[in-house]
N, C-alpha and C positions, 0 to 999 in steps of 0.2 A: 512648745512641744504639745501636740494633741494628746488627749487622755489615753488613746489606745497605744501610742508610742511609749508613754510612761509605764504602762502595764507590762511592756515587753522587756524593760531594762532589768537585767539580773546582775547579781554580784557573785563573783567567784569566791567560794569559801575555802575550798581545798582542792588539791590536785593529788589523785591517788593512782599510782601506777599499778597495773596488773599485767605484767609482761608487756606485750605490744599495745594493750588497751590502756588508755589513760582516762580514768574516770574524773569528770569535772563536777564537783559538788557545788550546787548553786543554792541561793536563798529562794529562788522560784524557778520551776522548770528543771530540766535535766540536760546534760550534754556529755559527750564522750568523743575521744579521738583515738582511732585505731591505726597503728602504723602497718602498712602493707609491705613496704620495702623502705630503704633509706631515702627514696625519692617520692614516695606516695603515701597518702594517708586517707582515711575515711572519717569524715566529721559528721556527727549527728547531734541534733538538738531539738527539744520541744520547749515551748514557752511556758507550759503548765504541766504539772504532773510528772510521772516517771517515763523514761524512754521505754518503748517496746523492746523485748529481748532482741539482741543482735543475732543475725544469721550469718555474720562474717565468718568465712572459712579460716582455719588456722594457717598462719604464715610463719616463715622462719623468723627467729628472734631478731629484732632491730635494736642496736645499741643506741640509747638516747641519753643525753645530758640535759638535766632540768635545772633552771634557775628562776628564782622569784625576785623581781625588781620592785616589788611594792605595788606598782600600778599595772604590771603585766607579768605573766609567766612565759618563759621561753622553753621550747622543747627543741633540742638540736640533734639531728642525725649527722652522719658523715657527709651529707650532701646539701641539706636545707635546714633552715631554722624557722620554726613556727612560733609566733608571739600571739598570746591570747590576753586581751585586756581584762583586768579584774572587774571592771564595771562596764556592762554592756556586751561583753564577750565578742568584741570585734576581733577578727582574725587577720593576721598579716603573715605572709610567707616571703622569705627572702633567701638569697644565696648566702653562703657563709662569708662572702666578702661584703655583705650588707646591701647588695643590689636587690631592689624590690622586685618580686614576682607578682604576687597577688595581694591586694589590700582592700579590706572592708572599709568603706567610708561611713556607713551608718550602722546602728544596731538593727537587728531584725525586729519587725513588728507584725502584728496580725493585720491582714488586709484581704478582703474579698474571700473569706473562708479559708485562706492559706496564710502565707508569710511573704514579706517583701523586705529586701535590703539592697544597698547599692555598693558597687565596687569601683575602684579607680580604673580609668581607661587612659593611661599615659599617652602623651603626644608621640606619634610615630609608631605606635603599636597597633597591629591589625588583629582582627578576630575572625575566625573561620568556623564553619560547622553548623550545628543546630538542625541537621536533618536535610532531607531532599527538598531542594528549592529550584526555582527556574531563573534565578538572577544570572546576569551575564558574567559577573565577577564574584569573587569569594568574600571580600571584606564586608563585615556586617555593620560597620560604622554608618550611621545615618538611618538605620532600619530598626523597626520594632518587630520582633519575630515571635509568633506563637508556635510552639513545637511540642511534639511528643518524643523527640529525640534530643534531649538536653545535653549533648556532648559538644564542648566548646574548646577550640585550640587558640591560644594567644601567641603571637610572635614574640612576646616577652619571654617565652620559654616554658610555658606550662599549659596543661589542659585541665578541664574540670568536667565531671560527669555527675549529673544530679539523678540519683537513683530512686527518688520518691515516685510512687506511682501516680500518674496524672499528667496534666498539661501544664507547661511552663511558658512564661513570656519573658523574653530578654529584650530590653529597650536600650538601644545604642544611639538614640537621637541626640543625647547630650554628648558633646565632644570630650568631656573630661571624666565621665563616669558612665557606668552601665547599671541598669536596674534589673534585678532578678525577682520575679514573682512566681511562686509555685505552691504546691500543696504542703510542702514541709522543708525543713532544713536537713538535707541528707545528701551529701555530695562527696565525691572522691576528688582529691587533688593529685595531679601527676606533674612532677618536674621532669622535663625532657632531657636536655633543652630542645632537641629537634623533634619535629612531628612524629617521625618514625619511633623514636624512643617513647614518646607519649602514648602512641598506639600500643607499644609493647607493654607498658605499664597498665594500660586499660585492659589489655587482654588477660592480665592476672586477676582481675576483679569481677569480670562478667562471665556469664554462661555463654554457650555458643549462640551467636547472633540469630535473631528470628528472621526468616525470609520475609521480604516485603516486595510488593508489586510496583514497578516503576510507572505503570500507567493503568488506568481503569476504564478508558474509553472503549466502547464497542467497535468503533470504526476509526481506523488510523488515518491521519492527515499529515501534511508537512508540519503543521503546528504541534501535533502530538509527538511527532518524531523528535523535533527539537527539544520539547519539554522532557521527553524520556531521556535524552542524552544529558541534559543539564541536571535533572533530578538524580540520575545515577552517579554523576561526578560529584555533586554536592553530598549525596548520601555517602559516597566513599570517603569524603573529607570529614564525615560525621561518625565514622565507625559503624555505619549501617552497611555492612559489608556482605550481605547476602541478598542482592537484588534478584528479582525474577522478571523476565520479559516474555510476554506472550505475543508471538508474531501473528497469531490468528486474526487480530484486528486489521492486518494488512492483506489478508487473503484476497479481498476484492479490489485492492488498490491498483491504480495505473502502474504500468511496468516500471517507470523510473522510480516512483515512490517505493514500490515493492522491493526493488533492487537495493535502494538505500536503507530500507528497514532491515533487509536481510544482512547487509554489511554491519549495521550497528548491533542488531540483536544477536548475531553470531558471536560477538565478543563478550556477551554476558554468560557466565558459567551456567546459571540456571535459566535456560531458554526453552520455551515451547515453540517449535518451529512452525506449527500449522501447516498449511500447504505452501507457504513461502519458502520453507526449507532453509538449510544452513549453507553458508558460503564455503567454497573450496578452501579459503584461508583458514576457517575454523577447523576444518578437518586436518590441516597441517599443524595445528596448534595443540593436538591432544596431549602430547608429552609436556609441552610448555605449560598448559593449563593445569595438568596434574601436579607439576612441581609447585606452582604458585598457590594452588588450593591447599597444599600441605603447609605452605608458609602462612596462609590465612589462618589456619587452625593453630599453628605453633606460635605465631608472633602477632596475630591480630591485624595483619596488613590486608587491605583490599587488593583484589587482582588489578583493578584500575587504580593507578597512582595519580591523584590530582597533582598539578604542577606545584602548588605550595607545599605538598607533602614530600615530593621527590626533590625539589630544588627550593628549599625554604628561603634562601637569601635572595632569590630573584623576585622582587616585588612586581615586576612586569608580568610574570607568569600568573600572578594572582588575579589579573584582569581577564583571564581566559579560562572560563569554566566549560567551554565547548570543545576542549581537547584534553588529552590525558596521556599518561604513559601506561602501556600495557606491561605490567611488571616493571623492571628497571631498564629494559632494553629498547622498547619501541614507543615512539611518540605517535599517537593515532589522532587524526583530525577528521572525524566523520563529516560527510556532506549531508546537510539536512534541509537544503532548499533546492528547488528545481533549477536546472541549468548546468549542473556539474562543476560549479566553481565555488571556491571559498578562499579566504585568507588564512594562513597558518603562522602562528608565532613559534619560532624555533629558539629555545633558550641557548645560552652560551655553549660552545662546543661545536663539534662537526656532526652533521646529521645526513644520512644517506637515504634517499628516496628508494624504497624497495622496488618500485615499478620501473624507474628510469635509471637507477644506479647513480644518479647525480648527487654529489656531495655539496652541502651548503654549510657555511660557518655562521653560527649565531653569536649573539642574539640579533635576530632580525625577523621581520614579518615578510612572508612571501605569498604570492598568489599561486594557486594550483587549479588546474582544470583537468579532470579525469573522470572516466566512468568507473574507475576502481576506487577502493578505499585508500585514502592517503595515509601511508605508514612510513615513518622515518626511523631508521636504526641509529642508535647513539654510538659515537666513536668509542672504541674500547669494549664493545659488547659482543657476545656470541648469541646468535638467535638460532635455536634448534627448530627445524621444520620437518615434520613427518612426511614421508612420501612412499609410494609403492616400491621404489628401489632401495629404501632404507631411510636413514635420517641425514638431512643436510644440515651442516653446522656452518652458518654464515658468520664470518668473523670480520669485524670492521676495525682495522688498525688505525692509528699506530699505538694506542694505549693497550695495555694488557687487559685480557678479559678471561672470565670463567663462567661456567654454568653448571649447576647441579641438577641432573636429570633424575627425577624420582621414578624408579622402576616399580610401579604399583603392584605388580603381580608377585614381587619378591620383597617389597618394602625395604629396598636399599637404593642408594644414590650412585649412579654413574657420574663421573666428573670429567669435564672437558676444560682445558686451559689453552691459552694462546698468548704469546708475548714476543716482541722483538728483543733481540740481544746482540749488540754489536753488528756483525755482518751476517747474522742468521736470524731466522724467525723460528720459534719453537712451537709446535702444535702437539698437544698431548691428550689422549683419551684413556681414562681409567674406567673401563667398562665392566659393569657387574653382570651383563648378559651378552650373549652372542648377537652381533648386529652388524649390518652394513652401514658404514658412515661415508659421507662425502663432505670433506672440508671445502668451503667456498670462501676464499680470502679475497676481499674486495680492495680495489684501489692499490694494486701492487704491480711493481715492475717485474718483468720476467726473471725468475730465479735462474741461476746457473745450474743448479741441481736440486733434486729433492731426494733426501736420503736419511738414514740413521745408522751410525756405525758403518759396517761394511755392506749394508743393504741399500742399493740404489733403486729408486723408483723409475719406471719406464715412462717416457713422455709419449702421448698418443696425439693423433692429428685432429680428432673430433671428439666432442663430449660423449657421443654415442658409443665410442670405443673404450670408455673407461671401465676398468675392472680392478680387482684387488691389487694394490700397490702400483697404481699408475697415476699419471697426472696430465692435465690439459691446461694450457694457458689461453685465455680468451683475450686476444690482442685488442679487439675493439672496446671491450668493457674494462680491460685491465683487471680481470678476475682470474684467480688461480683455483683450479678444481683438483682435489686429491681424493682418490677413492681408496678406502681400506675396509677390510673385513676384520673385525676385532672379536676375539673369543672372550667368553666370560672369564673374568679375573685377570685379563691381559692388560698391561700398561703399554699402550701404543704411542711411541714418540716419533715425531717427524721433524726434521730440520730442513728449512728452506735456506739455501745458500745464495749469496748475492755477490760473491767475489768475482 
């Protein structure tokens, strides 16, 4: 063992609880563990001297059971157990059934003006995150990554965020372990087990995310467009959830490139349109975006949901960083090369192409060719689209769906629900404000009637004739349109009968 490693080895002398804060008395250096919740904690350590004062905010009390086994101390919440070795302070986190989550393989030691230690990388476990990148896939195995966004997600069921100020390097080139090199030992551990739960725990510990630019080039090209897409998706997987896209770089671009840049940039919440402008689709998404930006603030979810975040058990999805879900409802596969073609991976389930209304069952990879933005709605989703005539609620059966519409001007949520039930389909709008709505139910056989209670809706012969409490059936596309005007506070229920 080299001399610098020997100098870093410390012995745990005592464990002193102070509420959620667990002080670890050492013979050299200092350390502490602060519980954030039953599934998350903040671990800090210095190799020499005292710890700087903690700036950790106060959290609700977490019930902890502590045991000393002679060679290690364990701290057990109702969800996870943390074991800290008495000599060397290696940390292990496991589920209550003993399943390993995170495991330090080496003691921390001074290196390159900072610290370095290694953790286990079990076979079959993938690692995602570490900031905006341009890799085609998500898994970090085989890579060595230098990052200023040290947020990591493991498919073992945990996430870690290194809060120390500075640049970190994570080395995954060894197949059995990964190396962390950074300015200090100061990290948060989050037990999910799903990525969304990890993001929610992370949201409890950090301030509002700093905006960051997805591109810095003065002039846009096909290469920079692809890089911007990949960087935004990888950033979303790394909790870098406030991207900014400046479309001015594409002002002088050829028409095809400019159109594709408009399609991509319009899906970024913080976008500067330049003279390229925003797409019509973006204008239809105002209410949709407002609802998901509220979720971003409340739960820490990005508006763009990378496939490993949305569908974590689909390892095939982790190979596709050039597509994402917009919220929970729509899979988007931007075209970033000339020619209007690309392949699209569709995860399991049924997906409807919004342009063609064609439904495809996944998992499978398909080829698309279009001048439009390829967008596929998930079965069981309700997609709200704003329009001049009101709001269209596109529902894709047969699974039940719901959507919560944030009414920003009154800070309340309107709720829309849809579900099949025996020989009927039930559509419901609980509206907090007066609005014209039009249900568009896709892939449906013609109903025998549209009604609720003793109120029967009138069928019309053309979509242009739709008015309050009327319906139109599009035989060619097998879509049903129902228009209603709903008052503030009204609960509007519609039954589609198929007897």
